[in-house]
C-alpha positions as CSV (number, residue, x, y, z in Angstrom):
1,M,106.9,113.7,76.6
2,L,103.2,113.8,77.2
3,S,101.5,116.9,78.4
4,P,99.4,116.5,81.6
5,H,96.3,116.8,79.4
6,E,97.4,114.0,77.0
7,F,98.2,111.8,80.0
8,A,94.8,112.4,81.5
9,T,93.2,111.6,78.1
10,L,95.2,108.3,78.0
11,M,93.9,107.4,81.5
12,L,90.3,108.3,80.5
13,I,90.5,106.2,77.3
14,K,91.7,103.3,79.4
15,D,88.8,103.6,81.8
16,A,86.0,104.7,79.5
17,R,86.6,103.5,75.9
18,H,83.1,104.4,74.8
19,Q,83.4,108.1,75.5
20,S,83.7,110.1,72.4
21,D,84.2,113.7,73.4
22,F,88.0,113.6,73.6
23,D,90.1,116.5,72.2
24,Q,91.1,115.7,68.6
25,A,94.6,117.1,69.2
26,D,95.2,114.9,72.2
27,L,94.0,111.8,70.3
28,I,96.3,112.6,67.4
29,A,99.3,113.1,69.7
30,L,98.6,109.8,71.5
31,A,98.1,107.9,68.3
32,D,101.4,109.4,66.8
33,R,103.2,108.0,69.9
34,D,101.5,104.6,69.4
35,L,99.9,104.8,72.8
36,I,96.3,104.5,71.3
37,T,94.7,103.4,68.1
38,I,91.7,105.2,66.7
39,G,89.1,103.0,65.2
40,L,86.0,104.1,63.4
41,P,83.5,101.3,63.9
42,D,80.8,103.5,62.2
43,A,80.7,107.0,60.8
44,A,79.1,108.6,63.9
45,R,81.6,107.5,66.6
46,I,85.3,107.5,67.3
47,A,86.5,104.5,69.3
48,P,90.0,105.1,70.7
49,C,91.7,102.1,72.4
50,V,94.9,102.0,74.5
51,T,97.7,99.9,72.8
52,D,100.1,97.6,74.6
53,R,102.6,100.4,74.6
54,G,100.1,102.7,76.2
55,H,99.3,100.1,78.9
56,A,103.0,99.7,79.6
57,L,103.4,103.5,80.0
58,L,100.5,103.7,82.4
59,A,101.9,100.7,84.4
60,R,105.3,102.3,84.7
61,L,103.7,105.6,85.9
62,G,101.5,103.8,88.4
63,A,98.3,104.6,86.6
64,A,97.3,101.0,85.7
65,Q,94.8,99.1,87.7
66,P,96.1,96.0,89.5
């Protein structure tokens, strides 16, 4: 089960993929559940991206955009 903070982080990643000040523990927890991927396009920036499984979870919980 996701914590409220992890769920909020998932929603923020969905809406603002270029933000890079996410809590590392939240990113790891979401990646471990296969809800996001964490790409490193260059050494200076983390680029998390919501997976299909993450989008499905958000849709089931009513947090997906129409």
